[in-house]
N, CA, C, O and CB atoms as a CASP TS submission, in Angstrom:
PFRMAT TS
TARGET T0000
AUTHOR 0000-0000-0000
METHOD Language model
MODEL 1
PARENT N/A
ATOM      1  N   MET     1     -23.014  33.794 -67.684  1.00  0.00           N
ATOM      2  CA  MET     1     -22.573  35.287 -66.706  1.00  0.00           C
ATOM      3  C   MET     1     -21.413  34.862 -66.140  1.00  0.00           C
ATOM      4  O   MET     1     -21.196  33.681 -65.868  1.00  0.00           O
ATOM      5  CB  MET     1     -23.685  35.848 -65.339  1.00  0.00           C
ATOM      6  N   ASN     2     -20.601  35.820 -65.933  1.00  0.00           N
ATOM      7  CA  ASN     2     -19.139  35.869 -65.864  1.00  0.00           C
ATOM      8  C   ASN     2     -19.281  36.325 -64.344  1.00  0.00           C
ATOM      9  O   ASN     2     -20.040  37.232 -64.001  1.00  0.00           O
ATOM     10  CB  ASN     2     -18.256  36.953 -67.040  1.00  0.00           C
ATOM     11  N   TYR     3     -18.151  35.314 -63.116  1.00  0.00           N
ATOM     12  CA  TYR     3     -17.953  36.085 -62.369  1.00  0.00           C
ATOM     13  C   TYR     3     -16.942  36.800 -62.248  1.00  0.00           C
ATOM     14  O   TYR     3     -16.079  36.369 -63.013  1.00  0.00           O
ATOM     15  CB  TYR     3     -18.131  35.711 -61.638  1.00  0.00           C
ATOM     16  N   PRO     4     -16.467  37.988 -61.482  1.00  0.00           N
ATOM     17  CA  PRO     4     -14.896  38.194 -61.194  1.00  0.00           C
ATOM     18  C   PRO     4     -14.539  37.520 -60.128  1.00  0.00           C
ATOM     19  O   PRO     4     -15.213  37.305 -59.120  1.00  0.00           O
ATOM     20  CB  PRO     4     -14.439  39.591 -60.948  1.00  0.00           C
ATOM     21  N   VAL     5     -12.838  36.995 -60.509  1.00  0.00           N
ATOM     22  CA  VAL     5     -11.808  35.667 -59.545  1.00  0.00           C
ATOM     23  C   VAL     5     -11.273  36.650 -59.080  1.00  0.00           C
ATOM     24  O   VAL     5     -10.867  37.672 -59.633  1.00  0.00           O
ATOM     25  CB  VAL     5     -10.599  34.361 -60.254  1.00  0.00           C
ATOM     26  N   LEU     6     -11.271  36.148 -57.401  1.00  0.00           N
ATOM     27  CA  LEU     6     -10.765  36.511 -56.671  1.00  0.00           C
ATOM     28  C   LEU     6      -9.235  36.016 -56.315  1.00  0.00           C
ATOM     29  O   LEU     6      -9.147  34.845 -55.948  1.00  0.00           O
ATOM     30  CB  LEU     6     -11.590  36.439 -55.980  1.00  0.00           C
ATOM     31  N   ASP     7      -8.196  36.675 -56.374  1.00  0.00           N
ATOM     32  CA  ASP     7      -6.890  36.118 -55.521  1.00  0.00           C
ATOM     33  C   ASP     7      -7.169  36.409 -54.018  1.00  0.00           C
ATOM     34  O   ASP     7      -7.094  37.536 -53.529  1.00  0.00           O
ATOM     35  CB  ASP     7      -5.365  36.927 -55.980  1.00  0.00           C
ATOM     36  N   LEU     8      -7.550  35.106 -53.229  1.00  0.00           N
ATOM     37  CA  LEU     8      -7.789  35.000 -52.393  1.00  0.00           C
ATOM     38  C   LEU     8      -6.724  35.068 -51.171  1.00  0.00           C
ATOM     39  O   LEU     8      -6.785  35.269 -49.958  1.00  0.00           O
ATOM     40  CB  LEU     8      -8.393  34.213 -52.634  1.00  0.00           C
ATOM     41  N   LYS     9      -5.764  34.810 -52.084  1.00  0.00           N
ATOM     42  CA  LYS     9      -4.338  35.159 -50.959  1.00  0.00           C
ATOM     43  C   LYS     9      -3.794  36.283 -51.113  1.00  0.00           C
ATOM     44  O   LYS     9      -2.945  36.443 -50.236  1.00  0.00           O
ATOM     45  CB  LYS     9      -3.055  34.265 -51.060  1.00  0.00           C
ATOM     46  N   ALA    10      -3.887  37.374 -51.986  1.00  0.00           N
ATOM     47  CA  ALA    10      -3.639  38.541 -52.386  1.00  0.00           C
ATOM     48  C   ALA    10      -4.441  39.656 -51.102  1.00  0.00           C
ATOM     49  O   ALA    10      -3.979  40.496 -50.330  1.00  0.00           O
ATOM     50  CB  ALA    10      -4.197  38.600 -54.014  1.00  0.00           C
ATOM     51  N   THR    11      -6.146  39.023 -51.434  1.00  0.00           N
ATOM     52  CA  THR    11      -6.999  39.818 -50.890  1.00  0.00           C
ATOM     53  C   THR    11      -6.601  39.486 -48.949  1.00  0.00           C
ATOM     54  O   THR    11      -6.503  40.457 -48.198  1.00  0.00           O
ATOM     55  CB  THR    11      -8.703  39.358 -51.611  1.00  0.00           C
ATOM     56  N   GLY    12      -6.481  38.516 -48.587  1.00  0.00           N
ATOM     57  CA  GLY    12      -5.634  37.873 -47.472  1.00  0.00           C
ATOM     58  C   GLY    12      -4.658  38.961 -46.821  1.00  0.00           C
ATOM     59  O   GLY    12      -4.677  39.529 -45.729  1.00  0.00           O
ATOM     60  N   GLU    13      -3.806  39.028 -47.909  1.00  0.00           N
ATOM     61  CA  GLU    13      -2.313  39.570 -47.161  1.00  0.00           C
ATOM     62  C   GLU    13      -2.893  41.185 -47.591  1.00  0.00           C
ATOM     63  O   GLU    13      -2.162  42.123 -47.273  1.00  0.00           O
ATOM     64  CB  GLU    13      -0.312  38.884 -48.092  1.00  0.00           C
ATOM     65  N   ARG    14      -3.778  41.388 -48.077  1.00  0.00           N
ATOM     66  CA  ARG    14      -4.121  42.948 -47.979  1.00  0.00           C
ATOM     67  C   ARG    14      -4.981  43.345 -46.799  1.00  0.00           C
ATOM     68  O   ARG    14      -4.831  44.424 -46.226  1.00  0.00           O
ATOM     69  CB  ARG    14      -4.901  43.433 -49.263  1.00  0.00           C
ATOM     70  N   ILE    15      -5.977  42.355 -46.415  1.00  0.00           N
ATOM     71  CA  ILE    15      -6.148  42.510 -45.861  1.00  0.00           C
ATOM     72  C   ILE    15      -5.276  43.115 -43.946  1.00  0.00           C
ATOM     73  O   ILE    15      -5.338  44.148 -43.279  1.00  0.00           O
ATOM     74  CB  ILE    15      -6.695  41.798 -46.443  1.00  0.00           C
ATOM     75  N   ASN    16      -4.580  41.775 -43.778  1.00  0.00           N
ATOM     76  CA  ASN    16      -3.985  41.951 -43.065  1.00  0.00           C
ATOM     77  C   ASN    16      -3.358  43.188 -43.130  1.00  0.00           C
ATOM     78  O   ASN    16      -3.563  44.056 -42.281  1.00  0.00           O
ATOM     79  CB  ASN    16      -3.465  41.100 -42.990  1.00  0.00           C
ATOM     80  N   GLN    17      -2.435  43.368 -44.292  1.00  0.00           N
ATOM     81  CA  GLN    17      -1.474  44.991 -44.129  1.00  0.00           C
ATOM     82  C   GLN    17      -2.618  46.238 -43.654  1.00  0.00           C
ATOM     83  O   GLN    17      -2.355  47.043 -42.761  1.00  0.00           O
ATOM     84  CB  GLN    17      -0.640  45.614 -46.074  1.00  0.00           C
ATOM     85  N   LEU    18      -3.731  46.235 -44.310  1.00  0.00           N
ATOM     86  CA  LEU    18      -4.279  47.379 -43.838  1.00  0.00           C
ATOM     87  C   LEU    18      -4.876  47.085 -41.903  1.00  0.00           C
ATOM     88  O   LEU    18      -4.702  48.018 -41.119  1.00  0.00           O
ATOM     89  CB  LEU    18      -5.637  47.734 -45.109  1.00  0.00           C
ATOM     90  N   ARG    19      -5.203  46.421 -41.646  1.00  0.00           N
ATOM     91  CA  ARG    19      -4.950  46.175 -40.383  1.00  0.00           C
ATOM     92  C   ARG    19      -4.062  46.328 -39.191  1.00  0.00           C
ATOM     93  O   ARG    19      -4.374  46.551 -38.021  1.00  0.00           O
ATOM     94  CB  ARG    19      -5.004  45.475 -40.459  1.00  0.00           C
ATOM     95  N   LYS    20      -2.686  46.130 -39.831  1.00  0.00           N
ATOM     96  CA  LYS    20      -1.778  46.453 -39.544  1.00  0.00           C
ATOM     97  C   LYS    20      -1.483  48.023 -39.358  1.00  0.00           C
ATOM     98  O   LYS    20      -1.077  48.432 -38.270  1.00  0.00           O
ATOM     99  CB  LYS    20      -1.194  45.836 -40.258  1.00  0.00           C
ATOM    100  N   ASP    21      -1.667  48.779 -40.296  1.00  0.00           N
ATOM    101  CA  ASP    21      -1.413  49.257 -40.976  1.00  0.00           C
ATOM    102  C   ASP    21      -2.213  50.175 -39.643  1.00  0.00           C
ATOM    103  O   ASP    21      -1.374  50.699 -38.911  1.00  0.00           O
ATOM    104  CB  ASP    21      -1.570  48.913 -42.441  1.00  0.00           C
ATOM    105  N   ASN    22      -3.349  50.383 -39.318  1.00  0.00           N
ATOM    106  CA  ASN    22      -4.154  51.008 -38.938  1.00  0.00           C
ATOM    107  C   ASN    22      -4.407  50.562 -37.352  1.00  0.00           C
ATOM    108  O   ASN    22      -5.488  50.637 -36.768  1.00  0.00           O
ATOM    109  CB  ASN    22      -5.149  50.917 -39.881  1.00  0.00           C
ATOM    110  N   ASN    23      -2.995  50.021 -36.729  1.00  0.00           N
ATOM    111  CA  ASN    23      -2.679  49.233 -35.396  1.00  0.00           C
ATOM    112  C   ASN    23      -4.246  48.625 -35.123  1.00  0.00           C
ATOM    113  O   ASN    23      -4.600  48.617 -33.943  1.00  0.00           O
ATOM    114  CB  ASN    23      -2.000  50.381 -33.956  1.00  0.00           C
ATOM    115  N   LEU    24      -5.123  48.159 -36.049  1.00  0.00           N
ATOM    116  CA  LEU    24      -6.000  47.244 -35.369  1.00  0.00           C
ATOM    117  C   LEU    24      -6.281  45.933 -34.797  1.00  0.00           C
ATOM    118  O   LEU    24      -7.378  45.861 -35.351  1.00  0.00           O
ATOM    119  CB  LEU    24      -6.561  47.252 -35.813  1.00  0.00           C
ATOM    120  N   ARG    25      -6.219  44.976 -34.234  1.00  0.00           N
ATOM    121  CA  ARG    25      -5.662  44.148 -33.455  1.00  0.00           C
ATOM    122  C   ARG    25      -7.219  43.065 -34.577  1.00  0.00           C
ATOM    123  O   ARG    25      -8.235  43.684 -34.894  1.00  0.00           O
ATOM    124  CB  ARG    25      -5.537  44.606 -31.304  1.00  0.00           C
ATOM    125  N   VAL    26      -7.062  41.630 -34.946  1.00  0.00           N
ATOM    126  CA  VAL    26      -7.866  40.567 -35.228  1.00  0.00           C
ATOM    127  C   VAL    26      -9.268  41.237 -34.549  1.00  0.00           C
ATOM    128  O   VAL    26     -10.117  41.767 -35.266  1.00  0.00           O
ATOM    129  CB  VAL    26      -7.255  39.053 -34.573  1.00  0.00           C
ATOM    130  N   ILE    27      -9.408  41.144 -33.032  1.00  0.00           N
ATOM    131  CA  ILE    27     -10.672  41.134 -32.230  1.00  0.00           C
ATOM    132  C   ILE    27     -11.488  42.694 -32.578  1.00  0.00           C
ATOM    133  O   ILE    27     -12.660  42.998 -32.358  1.00  0.00           O
ATOM    134  CB  ILE    27     -10.223  40.923 -30.433  1.00  0.00           C
ATOM    135  N   ASP    28     -10.453  43.459 -33.157  1.00  0.00           N
ATOM    136  CA  ASP    28     -11.167  44.485 -33.241  1.00  0.00           C
ATOM    137  C   ASP    28     -12.007  45.105 -34.758  1.00  0.00           C
ATOM    138  O   ASP    28     -12.930  45.867 -35.046  1.00  0.00           O
ATOM    139  CB  ASP    28     -10.239  45.324 -32.713  1.00  0.00           C
ATOM    140  N   VAL    29     -10.884  44.112 -35.527  1.00  0.00           N
ATOM    141  CA  VAL    29     -11.783  44.083 -36.917  1.00  0.00           C
ATOM    142  C   VAL    29     -13.326  42.960 -36.652  1.00  0.00           C
ATOM    143  O   VAL    29     -14.347  43.226 -37.287  1.00  0.00           O
ATOM    144  CB  VAL    29     -10.545  43.285 -38.412  1.00  0.00           C
ATOM    145  N   ALA    30     -13.309  42.131 -35.979  1.00  0.00           N
ATOM    146  CA  ALA    30     -14.119  40.945 -36.435  1.00  0.00           C
ATOM    147  C   ALA    30     -15.517  41.852 -35.460  1.00  0.00           C
ATOM    148  O   ALA    30     -16.704  41.721 -35.760  1.00  0.00           O
ATOM    149  CB  ALA    30     -13.391  38.950 -35.828  1.00  0.00           C
ATOM    150  N   GLU    31     -15.069  42.637 -34.426  1.00  0.00           N
ATOM    151  CA  GLU    31     -16.205  43.351 -33.530  1.00  0.00           C
ATOM    152  C   GLU    31     -17.141  44.230 -34.525  1.00  0.00           C
ATOM    153  O   GLU    31     -18.370  44.165 -34.559  1.00  0.00           O
ATOM    154  CB  GLU    31     -15.471  44.429 -32.290  1.00  0.00           C
ATOM    155  N   TYR    32     -16.318  45.067 -35.330  1.00  0.00           N
ATOM    156  CA  TYR    32     -16.665  46.063 -36.186  1.00  0.00           C
ATOM    157  C   TYR    32     -17.482  45.345 -37.344  1.00  0.00           C
ATOM    158  O   TYR    32     -18.400  45.985 -37.858  1.00  0.00           O
ATOM    159  CB  TYR    32     -15.390  46.843 -36.665  1.00  0.00           C
ATOM    160  N   MET    33     -17.261  44.302 -37.705  1.00  0.00           N
ATOM    161  CA  MET    33     -17.895  43.539 -38.949  1.00  0.00           C
ATOM    162  C   MET    33     -18.805  42.568 -38.063  1.00  0.00           C
ATOM    163  O   MET    33     -19.394  41.839 -38.862  1.00  0.00           O
ATOM    164  CB  MET    33     -16.666  42.646 -40.089  1.00  0.00           C
ATOM    165  N   GLY    34     -19.208  42.214 -36.624  1.00  0.00           N
ATOM    166  CA  GLY    34     -20.553  42.088 -36.160  1.00  0.00           C
ATOM    167  C   GLY    34     -20.676  40.609 -35.707  1.00  0.00           C
ATOM    168  O   GLY    34     -21.634  39.994 -35.238  1.00  0.00           O
ATOM    169  N   PHE    35     -18.783  40.049 -36.134  1.00  0.00           N
ATOM    170  CA  PHE    35     -18.903  38.958 -35.748  1.00  0.00           C
ATOM    171  C   PHE    35     -18.709  38.632 -34.443  1.00  0.00           C
ATOM    172  O   PHE    35     -18.466  39.664 -33.817  1.00  0.00           O
ATOM    173  CB  PHE    35     -18.318  38.380 -36.380  1.00  0.00           C
ATOM    174  N   GLU    36     -18.704  37.390 -33.541  1.00  0.00           N
ATOM    175  CA  GLU    36     -18.732  37.242 -32.313  1.00  0.00           C
ATOM    176  C   GLU    36     -17.459  36.444 -31.981  1.00  0.00           C
ATOM    177  O   GLU    36     -17.134  36.144 -30.832  1.00  0.00           O
ATOM    178  CB  GLU    36     -19.979  36.673 -31.917  1.00  0.00           C
ATOM    179  N   SER    37     -16.556  36.031 -33.430  1.00  0.00           N
ATOM    180  CA  SER    37     -15.500  35.515 -33.242  1.00  0.00           C
ATOM    181  C   SER    37     -14.171  35.768 -34.375  1.00  0.00           C
ATOM    182  O   SER    37     -14.208  35.841 -35.603  1.00  0.00           O
ATOM    183  CB  SER    37     -15.931  34.244 -33.079  1.00  0.00           C
ATOM    184  N   THR    38     -13.262  35.845 -33.633  1.00  0.00           N
ATOM    185  CA  THR    38     -12.177  35.706 -34.851  1.00  0.00           C
ATOM    186  C   THR    38     -11.983  35.453 -35.827  1.00  0.00           C
ATOM    187  O   THR    38     -11.318  36.034 -36.685  1.00  0.00           O
ATOM    188  CB  THR    38     -11.565  35.286 -34.870  1.00  0.00           C
ATOM    189  N   GLN    39     -12.805  34.098 -35.857  1.00  0.00           N
ATOM    190  CA  GLN    39     -12.089  32.735 -36.946  1.00  0.00           C
ATOM    191  C   GLN    39     -12.056  33.851 -38.272  1.00  0.00           C
ATOM    192  O   GLN    39     -11.049  34.298 -38.821  1.00  0.00           O
ATOM    193  CB  GLN    39     -13.463  30.824 -37.339  1.00  0.00           C
ATOM    194  N   ALA    40     -13.418  34.129 -38.575  1.00  0.00           N
ATOM    195  CA  ALA    40     -13.900  34.415 -40.204  1.00  0.00           C
ATOM    196  C   ALA    40     -12.572  35.128 -40.294  1.00  0.00           C
ATOM    197  O   ALA    40     -11.850  34.559 -41.112  1.00  0.00           O
ATOM    198  CB  ALA    40     -15.554  35.476 -40.660  1.00  0.00           C
ATOM    199  N   VAL    41     -11.948  36.278 -39.681  1.00  0.00           N
ATOM    200  CA  VAL    41     -10.840  37.409 -40.091  1.00  0.00           C
ATOM    201  C   VAL    41      -9.616  36.429 -40.490  1.00  0.00           C
ATOM    202  O   VAL    41      -9.214  36.216 -41.634  1.00  0.00           O
ATOM    203  CB  VAL    41     -10.375  38.615 -38.667  1.00  0.00           C
ATOM    204  N   TYR    42      -8.979  35.731 -38.959  1.00  0.00           N
ATOM    205  CA  TYR    42      -8.325  34.654 -39.491  1.00  0.00           C
ATOM    206  C   TYR    42      -8.149  34.183 -40.810  1.00  0.00           C
ATOM    207  O   TYR    42      -7.173  34.382 -41.532  1.00  0.00           O
ATOM    208  CB  TYR    42      -8.729  33.850 -39.012  1.00  0.00           C
ATOM    209  N   LYS    43      -9.207  33.519 -41.074  1.00  0.00           N
ATOM    210  CA  LYS    43      -9.171  32.704 -42.195  1.00  0.00           C
ATOM    211  C   LYS    43      -8.964  33.822 -43.825  1.00  0.00           C
ATOM    212  O   LYS    43      -8.440  33.717 -44.934  1.00  0.00           O
ATOM    213  CB  LYS    43     -10.766  31.736 -42.073  1.00  0.00           C
ATOM    214  N   TRP    44      -9.583  34.618 -43.207  1.00  0.00           N
ATOM    215  CA  TRP    44      -9.621  35.811 -44.853  1.00  0.00           C
ATOM    216  C   TRP    44      -7.909  36.166 -44.379  1.00  0.00           C
ATOM    217  O   TRP    44      -7.147  36.244 -45.342  1.00  0.00           O
ATOM    218  CB  TRP    44     -11.239  37.929 -44.845  1.00  0.00           C
ATOM    219  N   GLN    45      -7.697  36.238 -43.914  1.00  0.00           N
ATOM    220  CA  GLN    45      -5.635  36.847 -43.904  1.00  0.00           C
ATOM    221  C   GLN    45      -5.114  35.736 -44.152  1.00  0.00           C
ATOM    222  O   GLN    45      -3.938  35.915 -44.467  1.00  0.00           O
ATOM    223  CB  GLN    45      -4.664  37.491 -42.245  1.00  0.00           C
ATOM    224  N   ARG    46      -5.435  34.529 -44.173  1.00  0.00           N
ATOM    225  CA  ARG    46      -5.031  33.224 -44.638  1.00  0.00           C
ATOM    226  C   ARG    46      -5.526  32.897 -46.259  1.00  0.00           C
ATOM    227  O   ARG    46      -5.361  31.974 -47.057  1.00  0.00           O
ATOM    228  CB  ARG    46      -5.678  32.143 -43.572  1.00  0.00           C
ATOM    229  N   GLY    47      -5.817  33.445 -46.255  1.00  0.00           N
ATOM    230  CA  GLY    47      -6.507  32.920 -48.319  1.00  0.00           C
ATOM    231  C   GLY    47      -7.778  32.075 -48.029  1.00  0.00           C
ATOM    232  O   GLY    47      -8.374  31.495 -48.937  1.00  0.00           O
ATOM    233  N   VAL    48      -8.117  32.034 -46.911  1.00  0.00           N
ATOM    234  CA  VAL    48      -9.029  30.604 -46.886  1.00  0.00           C
ATOM    235  C   VAL    48     -10.439  30.822 -47.224  1.00  0.00           C
ATOM    236  O   VAL    48     -11.222  29.873 -47.245  1.00  0.00           O
ATOM    237  CB  VAL    48      -9.063  29.874 -45.398  1.00  0.00           C
TER
END
């Protein structure tokens, strides 16, 4: 089975840019996603 390859750095940059383009704070994204902490969003933005 072949799985898609994700470019984590590019994905993180895209998340960060979309967030900024829409004037959203990291906490706004975390709350929308149902997270109690912003840690996951920060990790995504760093490509981790």
